[in-house]
N, C-alpha and C positions, 0 to 999 in steps of 0.2 A: 759842301753838302749842307742842306737846310736843317737846322735843329728844331725839334718839336718836343715839348714837355708834357708828360702825363703826371697828374697828381691823383693818386689812387691807392687802393690797398694792395698788399702783397698776397698772392695765392700760392701756398706751398705746393699745390699739386701742379702748378705751371700752366694751368688751362685758361685762367681768367686773370683779371686785375692787371697790375703792372707788367706781369710776365707776358700776357697776351698782347698788351699794347706795344711792348718793345719788339716782339716778333713781327708785329704788323708794320711798325715803322721801318724795320729792316727790309721787309718785302717791298715797301714803297720807295726805298732808296733815300729815306731821310734819316737824320741822326736822332735817335731816341734818347731823351733824358728823362729822369724820373724823380719824383718826390713822394716818398711812401707815407701814407696817412695812418695806416693800420697794418699790423702784422696778424695774419690769420693762421690758425692751425686748420687746414682745409684739405679735403680729399675731393675726388670727383663725385662722391656720394653725399658729402655733408660738410658744413662749416662747424668745426668742433669748438673753436675758441677765437675770440677777437680781442686784440690788444691795441687800442688807439694810442698812437704816439703822442707825447706831450706837444703842445702847440709850438713851443720854441724849436723843437726838432723839425717839425713840418715846415715852419717858416724859414729856418736856416737852410734847409735843402733848396727851397724855392729861390731864396736870395742868392745862394752860391751859384746856382745854375744860370739864372736870368742875367745876373750882372756880368757873367763871363761869356756866355754863348750867344748873345743877341737873339734870344727867344722872341718870336712874334706870335706864335700860336700855342695854346695850351689846351689839353683835354683833361677834364675832371671826371673821375669815376666815383669809387666808394669814398665818401667823406665822413660817413657814419654819424656824426653828431653836430649840433648847432654851432658849437664853438669852432670846430674845424671849418665848417661851411663859411662862417663869418670871416675867419682869418684868411682863408684861401680867396674869398671874394675880394677882400681888401687888396690882396697882392695883385690879383688880376686887374683891378681898377688902377692901382698905383703904378703898375708897370705898363699900363695901356696894352694889355695882351688881348688877342682875339680868343675868346673862350668858347670851347665846344663842351657843353655840359651834358654828361650822361648821368641823370639823377638816380643812381643805383639805390634801390630800396630792398631788394631781396636777391638771393642767388638763384641760378637756374634750378637748383634742387629745392627751392622754396624757403630757405633760411632767411629770416629777417636780418637786414644789414644796416638798420638805422636805430637811433635812440630817440626818445621823446624830444621834441624841439627841432628836429632835423627839417621837417617840411616847412615849418614857419620860417626858419632861417633861409631855406632854399628860395622861398617866395620873396623874402625881404632883401636878401643880400646877393645870392648867386644869379638868379634869373635876370635881374636888371643889368648885370655887367657881362652877360653872355651874348656872344654873337649867334650861337645856335643852341637850343635846348632840345634834347633827343629822348623824351620819355617813351616807354612802351605803354600799352593800354592801361595796365594797372597803375603805373606811375603817373600817367596823364590824369587819371581819375582822382588820385590822391592829391595832386596839385590843384586841379580845376574844381574839385569838390563834388563830383558826381561820377557815377560809373560810366565807363566808356566801353561800349559793346559793338558799335558798328561805325561805318564811315561818317554818317551824320554826326554821331557823338564825337568822333575824332576831329572833325572840322570845328565843332563847337568848342572843344577843348583847346584847339589851336588858337582860336580867337581869345579865349580867356587867358591863356598863358602868355600870348603875345602882349596883351595889355599890361602884363607885369614887367615888361621892359625888354624882353629878348628881341633881337632883330629878326630871327627866324625861329620857327618852331617846327620840329619834325616829330610827329606822333607815329611810332612804329606799330604796324599792324600784324606782326608775326603771329600773334595769338588769336587773330580773327578766325572764325570757324571755317569759312569757305575759301576766301581769297587772302593772299598775303599782300596787303596794300599799305604803303606808307604815305602819309599826307604831310606835305611841306607847305608852310604858310609864311608869307613875308609881310603881312599886314594889309595886302591888297588882293593878292591872288593865291589860289591853291594849285599845287602841282601834285600829281599822284604817281607813285612808283610801285609797280606790281610785278610779281613773278609767281611761279608755281608754288603751291603750298607743299612743304616737305613734312613728312610725318615725324622725322627724327628731331630730338632736342640735341643741342650741341653746347657743351660747357664753354663759356667764354664768347658766345656769339655777340652779345650786346656790347661788351668791351671792345671786341675787334671791330665791329661796325662803326662805333664812334671814333675809334683810333684811325680807321680808314678815312673817315670824313676829315678829321683833324689834319692828317698827313697830306691829303689832297688839297685842302685849303692852304696849307703852308706852301705847297708847290705852286700855288697861283690859280688853282681851279676856282671858277665861280661856284657859289654854294649849290646852285641847281645842278651843275654838272658833277660836283664832288659827291653829292648825295646819289645821283644816278649811277656813277661809276662805282661808288662804295657798295651800293645795293647789288650790282652785278657781281662784284668781287666776293662779297660775304656769302652770296648764294652758292658760288662755286666752292668756297672754303668749307661751308657746312656740308655740301654734297660730297666733298672729298674728305670729310672728317674721318677720324679713325677711332677705334674703341681702345681705351686704356683705362684700367681700373674698373669702375662700375658704370661708366657711361661713355658716350662719344664726346670728343673734343674737336673744336674747330681746327682745320688744317690751314694755317695762314700761308704756308709755303705752296699751296695750290696755285696762288697768284703767279708764282714763278713759272709754273707750267704754262700759263697763258702767254707770258713773254717768250718762252721757248717755242710755243706753237706758232706765234707770229713770226719769229725769227726763221723757223724751219720752212714756213710757207713762202717767205721771200727767197730763201735759199733755193728751194725747189723751182721757183719761177725763174731765177737766174740761171740755173742749170739747163732749163728748157731753152732759154734764149741762146745760151752758148752752143747748144746742140743743133738748134733748128733755124735761127734767124739768119738771113743773108745780110751781108755788110750794107746793102742798099737801104736797109731799114734803119741803120744807125746814123744819127746826125753827127756833125763834126764835133760837137761838144760831148758826145757820148750819150748813153742811156742810163737813167737811174730809175729805180722802182722804189716805192715807199708803201708801207702798210702800218697803220696806226693801231695802238691799243684802244679798246672801247673807252669813250669819254676823253680821248687825248686832248691836251691843252697846249702842249709845246713840243719842241723838237725832240726832247728826251723821251717822249712817248711814241715816237715814230721810228720804225725800223727801216733802214735803207742800206745802200752800198757806200762804204767809206772809199769812194772813188767813182768809177763809172764802168759801164760795159762799152768797149771801144772796138774799132776795126784794127786788127793786127795781121798783116800778111794775108789778106783775103779771108780772114776768119774773124769770128766774133768772140772776144775774150773779156772776162771780168777782171778789172784791176781794183783790188781792195776787198776787204772782208765785209760781210753783212753784220750790221750792229745797230743798236739804238743811238739816236742823237747824231747820226753822221750825215743824213740828208738835209739839205736846206731848200733848194729850189722845188723839188717834187714834194717835199714835206709841206711846204707852204700851200701847194695845190690841195693836198689832202686835208690839212687843217681848215682851210677855207671852205672846202666842200662839206666837211663835217659840221661846220657852223650852221649850214642850211639843212643838211641831212646826215645825222650821226651814223647812219648805216653805210655811207659811202666812204670807206676807210682806206682805199688803195688807189694808186695811180702810177703811171709810167709815161715817159716821153719817147717818141720816135721821130724820124726824119720827116719833114713835110714834103709832100708832092701833091699836085692837083689830082693825079691819078688815084692816090690813096684816099683822098677825100671823096672822090667820085665812087670808088669801090665801097667806102663806108656807107654812103647814101644807098647804094644798091643792096647792101646787107641790112638796110633799115635800122642802122644805128642812129641814135639821136646825136645831132651835131650842133655845136655852138662856136661862134667866131668872134674874136675881138681884134680891133685895129690898134696897133701900137701908136699910131699918129695921135690918138685921142688920150693917150696915157698922161696923167698929171705928173708933175715933177715930184721928186722925193717920195715916191711910193714904190712898193715891191710890185714888179710886173706880174709875178705869179699870183699874188693876192688880188691885185686890182683886176687883172684880166679874168681870173676865175670868178670873182664876185660879180663882175660886170655881166658875164655870160649867164650865170645862174639867176641873177635878178631879172634879166631880160626874158629868159625862158621859163622861169618859175619852178625849175627843178635842176638837178645836176645831170647834165647830158653824158652820153657815153664818150663823146669826143669833144675836146676843146682845142681849137687851133688858131694860129695867127700866121701872117705872111712875112713876119720879120720887120726889120727897120734898119736904120743906119747902124752898122756894126753889130746887128742882132740877127741871129739865125732864125729862119722860120721854123715852126715846130708844131707837132701834133701831140696832144696829151690824151691818154686813154684813162678813163676813171672806172672804178668798179667797187664792189663790196669787199673784195679780198683779192689777193694775187691770182687765184685761180680764175676768178671772174674777169680780171684785167687780161690775163694771159689768153683766155679763150677768145676775147674780142680781138686781141692782137693776132692770134692764130687765124681767126676768120679773115682778117684783112690780108694777112700774109698769104694764105692759100688762094684768096681771090686774085691777088696781084701776081703771084709766082707759081701757083700750083703746089703740089706736094713737095716738101723739102727733100 
């Protein structure tokens, strides 16, 4: 399991700070480690007291964890004063860590969480050693030196902060009046991430968002995809937030509901195949189906069958359970398709026949073909073939097929947005070929 370190303050209410970060890391399936910078007496309503820990205590925590656990990615939150900022920045630099800096300046309830000298230290020490800096509108304004009120201001702030040394700057627009738009800048281009504006405030939302980005980067996500996936996830967590104490808190475990939903959709599709498909549709190697989480980057983000759907005694049966990280061949198709169109998150394979391809054309499904004769050496057929077809067609088609090769079975792959979409295309072909089951 990949370890990720958070260096932040402790929130006694459990809604923000280190506590929120650790819950978020757990949901992402990474091992959370922490170095506490400040102990707070905090409720969901107010921050009553802040006690910054001595520098040697903060530094000792970082040293102990990094030397033992092979940390590569660190997220910083509440650092409170210039001395802690400088000390933490040096550790990030010396240990060559990928730093995701959340420049916390105030709580959700409006309590100031910094001392004099913090902002100067942030600009001088932390931003230059950070991979990503993630200020909200207020924080971006304090760093850039002007008020940030709209998207043009956000872009301007991105440029100013980027010149301070960060590789990426993400200005979060959750407090924009109309739209909730975040702006990411890498020094060359801007990317915009938007979702619907939510009326509710959620204690711990900023901490959770940056912890999501840190965890996803640690798992190998490209920054652009990490931000997009984190944005999707934090929106669901805020929407699923619950009221405790005097306000709502982020529900990090809502993300587990997304994994459960993905798993159940694959499970339901498999049950349909077992009940309805004829063995003639099943290739010799069996059928697998895959469905990826939003923003998936690797096999662990793709749900499939730990085995195959096969022909047994004239019937179609599933061998193996549905789980994440179990599919390889079909998962490669999905991940490759998603690199062109992130919405095409599901696929399955069925037996090839000329008749099935003809029926697909009659049903006006889009069809792509690749020839294994042209396959380069030392590449994955699934990745190469899928990529070859999509580049040639300019989009992800409904059907991708090949006619096999020496020792390789011919195959039809059906792609779609989700298992229901894929199953409906499969059912349409099945009914056209065989009539009602």
